[in-house]
N, C-alpha and C positions, 0 to 999 in steps of 0.2 A: 619148215616152216613157219614163218611169220606166223605168232599167235594171233584173234583179232580180241581187240579189245572189249567186254563186255561191260555193257554199262546195271551192274550188278556194285552195291554198296554194301560195306561191314561192319556190321551196329556195333556199337563200342560193349556192347556185352554177348554174350552168351545165344548161341541160336542153332534153330532150322537152318537149314540149309534142305528144301524138296527140292525133283525136280526131277522128270523119263529119262529111264539111261540114255547117257551117250550124248545129255544137252550140257556137258564138259564144264559137270563140277567141280568133280577130281581137278580140271586141268587152274579152274579160278583158283580151286584152294590155293596148289602149288603156288599160284604167282602170288595169291594175296596175304597167302601164312608160308614165306618160309622155311624159319626156324623153329615151326611150331612140332612137338610129337606129334606121332599120326600114327595114330592107328587103320589099319588098313584088314576090315573084313570080310575083301572081296579073298582075300587071301586066305585057304583051304587049313591049312598047320595057326594061323591065328586064330580065325574063323573057332576053331574044336577047343583049342585053351580057352578060351574066353567063354565060350558057348557052355564047358564044362565046368570052370570056376571064375564067376564074374571077379570075383570079391579080388582077383589077379591083374583089374585098372586099376582101382585103390594102391596094390602093393606096385604096379609100375610109375603110376602118377606119386608114390610118394620115394622112389629114389631117383625122383627129379623135380624138387621143392622147383630150382629156379627158371620153370617153363612155364609161362604165363599161359600159350595156349598150347591149347589139346585139341585132334582134329577126331573124332573118328566116320571113319568111310564106311557107310552102309551099312547104319548100324542095324538097320530092321534086320540084320543077322541074327543077334544077340540082344534084340530085346531087355533080358535082364539085365543087360551095363546099364540101364535108363535109371536105376536103384541107382546103383553105384554115384552116375552122377550126380542125383539128386540128393546125396548124402553129401557126397565137394559142394556143391554149389552151395548148399544150405550150410556148411562150417565157414563158409566167410573168407578163407583162403582165397588171394589176386589172381583164379585163373578163368582165363575163357574158352567156354567148352564150345565147339564147332561138331553139329552131331548134320551128316549125310544119309537120305533114302530117298528111292525112288519109288518105296508101296508106305503107303497109309496104312495099309490093314496091318499090320504087327505089331503100330507102333500109336493106334488110334486110343489105346486103351490104357495104353500105359503112358501116353505123354499125358495125354486129358487128368489121369488121376497125380498123377505126379509130378509133373512140372508145367501144369499151367500158369501161363502169369507169371512165369519166372525165361520163358528163354521165348523172341521175337519168333516171325517163323519168315527164313529168304526162301523166296521162289526163285528157279533155274528154266528159262522159256528158253525154247529155241533159240539161233539167231534171228534176228532183225534186220533191215535194209539201212535203217542208221548206225550199227555196232556194223556191218560189212562195208559199209560206203561204197568206194567206186569197184568193189568188187560186187556189188549185189547186181542180179540178173532177174529181173522179172519172170522173163519165159522158162529158166532154170530150176525158182523154186519152187512154179509151179507146178515142176516135173519135177523133182527130187524133193523140194520141203528144204527145210534148213534146218535139220536136226544138224548137229557140228560134226558131228559121228559119221555123217549122209555126206553135207557138204565137202567136208578134207580129205573126203576117198579116195585115194587112188582109181577105183572103178564105182562112181555112186548108186547106181544103179544096180548093181549088186547088193551091194552093202546095202543096200533100201528095201531088195526084197529076203534080206536075209532077219532085216529088224524085227517083222512081226514075230517071225518063228519062232528070235531067240527068245520073247520076252513068252512067249505058250512055255519051251522048252524050259526056259531057266527061270524067269517067276512062276509062273501056272502052275508046268506040273514041278518041277522040283517040290515048292511050295506046299504042293497038295490044292491047289486052292482045288482042284474038278478034279473028278475020279476021269469024265469024257471028255483026255481034250482034242478029238478032232472035233467033236458034239460042239464043243465052246471053239474051234474054228470055224464049223459053219456057222453061226454063228457074227464073226466076227465079220464076215464076209455079207449077212444079211444084215447087221445093224449098219455099215459103210454107205449101204443106199439108203440110208438116214439121215449122210455127214448134210449140215446144211439145213434139216427138213426140220418138222415136224415128227416125233418118232412115236411110234403107234409101237410100244411089245408086242400088242395080241396082233399084228399083223408078223411083227418078226417068229415070234409063236408059232404064228401055222409055216411058216413057211421052210422053218427047222426041222417044227414036227417034235416041240417040243413044250414044255406047259411056262404059260404066260408068268408064273414069276421062277422059271429054271433062266430065262429072257434078264427079268429080272435082278438077279443074280449073276450074270454075265455081266451087264455091266454096271454091278457095284465091283466087282476085279479090276474095269478097263479103270474105272474110276481110282479103285484105289490103288490103281498101279501108272494112276496119276497119265493115262495115254486118252483119253476122252473128257468134255466138260458139256457143261447144257446150261443155256442162254434160259436164264427166265423173264417172261414177255412182259412188259412194261405196266404196271395198272394205276400207280395216282394219277388220283385226282380226274379218272376216266369217263370222259364223254360219251363214251361206243361199244357196244358191247364186244369183246375185246376174247381173242383165244386162253384157255386155259393150260395147253401142254407148251415144255420146253422145248425149245430146241438144242440139238446131236453137235457134237462133234465132234473128232478128233484132232484134239491136240497138236496136228501137224499135217498138213497137205503130202505130202511130199509118203507118209504112212496111211496116211487115205486114200493116196491112189493106188499104193504098194495091193491095199487090201479090195478095191472096189471093183467086183467082175466084170468086164468091158465086152459086149457081144454085139450080135449084127444089127442088135433094135436098143442099143444104147448111143441116144449120140453124142459127138465129140464135145460140141458144144453144151449140154447140159452138165457133164460131168466136169467141161472147164468151170463152167460158169461157179460149179458147187467147189471148185479145188481155190476159186479165185475170192468167194464167200469165206473161207478158209482161213485162207492166208490173211484178208486183215481182219477176221476172230482174234487169230491167235500175237498180231500186230499189239490190238489191240488190248487184247489181257498181258500182255509184257509192258508196255504203257502204264494202264494201273498202275500194275507190281511194281513198276519202278520208280513213278512219283511214290505211292504210296497216301494217296493223304485222299482215302476212303470210297474214291468213287464203284459205280458197280459197271458192269456190262449188261446189259440186256438186247429184247427188240421188241418190238409194236406189230402188232397184228389184229386186225377190227374180225368178228365173224362171217363179212362182207369179203374179206379176200384182199384186203387194200392190208402192205405193210411196210414195215420200215427194217433193214436188216440190223442196222444196231442200232442201242439207244447208249451214253455212258448220263446218267448221272450222277450229283455227287455232291458237297460243299463248292467247290468254284466251276465246277461243268455241268454242260444240261447241251448234250449236244445227240445227230443225230444221221448217220449218215444208209444208204443206200447200194451196194455194187451192182454195179452193171457188166454184164460179160459182151461187153462191145463196144465199136471205134465210132460208136454214133451216140448222141441222145436228141429223145425228140421230147416234141411240150407232154405229150401219152408217160410218158415217160417218171414222169415228173408227178403224179395222182397222190402216191400216197405221201412222200413229204410233204405238199400242201395241206393236206385234209391232217398233219402230224403237225404241221404249225399253225391249224387252226385253233386248234385243243391245245396244241402248246406256244403263245406267239413268243417267249421267251426262249426258246429255247433255236440254239445253231445247227442248220439241218445243211446236206449238202448230196451231190451226187458223185460216187466215184467211176470212174467206166479206160478204158481201154485205147480213150484216143490221146493224142501228141500238144491241148492247145486246152488251158485255163477258160473256161469260157459261165456266162450270167444268164440263165434266162427267171423270168418270172421273180429274183432275188433268188436265186436260191446257187449256189455254186458250183458249178462241175467242173471237177478237181479231175487230173489222171494220175490212175491208183499210182501206178509207182514213185510218182511224187510227190504225192501224198502216204506213204510207207517210209519215205526216207526223210519223210519231217517230220516224222512222229515221233519226239525224240522229248 
């Protein structure tokens, strides 16, 4: 199978490589560091050995003084190794450490205390349309998402259906993050209905019949496992009354579709609209991470109900997009973008839709969504 070229650059110094399981971290590292010393903590035997004696890492490195690059895969399985990595970095030896992780939970405190300022952070996202090139298909991406593990699977839908269960079993249950895994699974389904919307924890708590703090804990677990993210409201120099709540997204559209319960009362176009919005969100996040120029992702919503789905603001970028799950656009669809442009005349505003042609209405660019995603690089 031909490997997809990822648009991720390795820093010159040591770094963390974070990303959800299945996003291709190990594959990219094997391509980028073919001669590196490699410690795979997903191997139960190696995991047990280094959990019992973290200093074994120093002994192993001392036995290979000529090797400059050292990869430690899934370091959250043995976070005590961070002490040894810290010692090796402080020693001044000419080595580059690459530490990968799919969970920030166990690493947050240790990394903040020991390695702050010494290791850069690199993020691995699902595939983007630009990375897939001619192999990208918008309908397929909306159906199964862009997680490489799923996209390249012989049976993508079966692999996708097992993906959330894999996280629940291996990451949540095995690490004893929660006692009641079934309650967490119910919470995942309930939260999935908030994908692309303002997240109201009290409503999720009522639906799951658990406390609000329990839902907050589950949401924290999702974020620690890099399965979800929040988008804050853009409030800089606000001229209108804005909402205060963040919007919630799963990191991948396919994961959202696999968790979102659907029944006779659910309109397919509503689920499809949230899937399209989530797909644009994950592309914009990947673009921000690849650029590394300090941009941030926001949304804009007034208390009167006018909403712009995405705003990117940074030193060199100020742009806003509305995403419409339809093949036709009317002037009424541009009301929120016009309001945003009135408040921020120096911002570039566009509407993304499912039609085939580029248009311009009232000075606002109307861009086919697939074309936008392919050109976002």
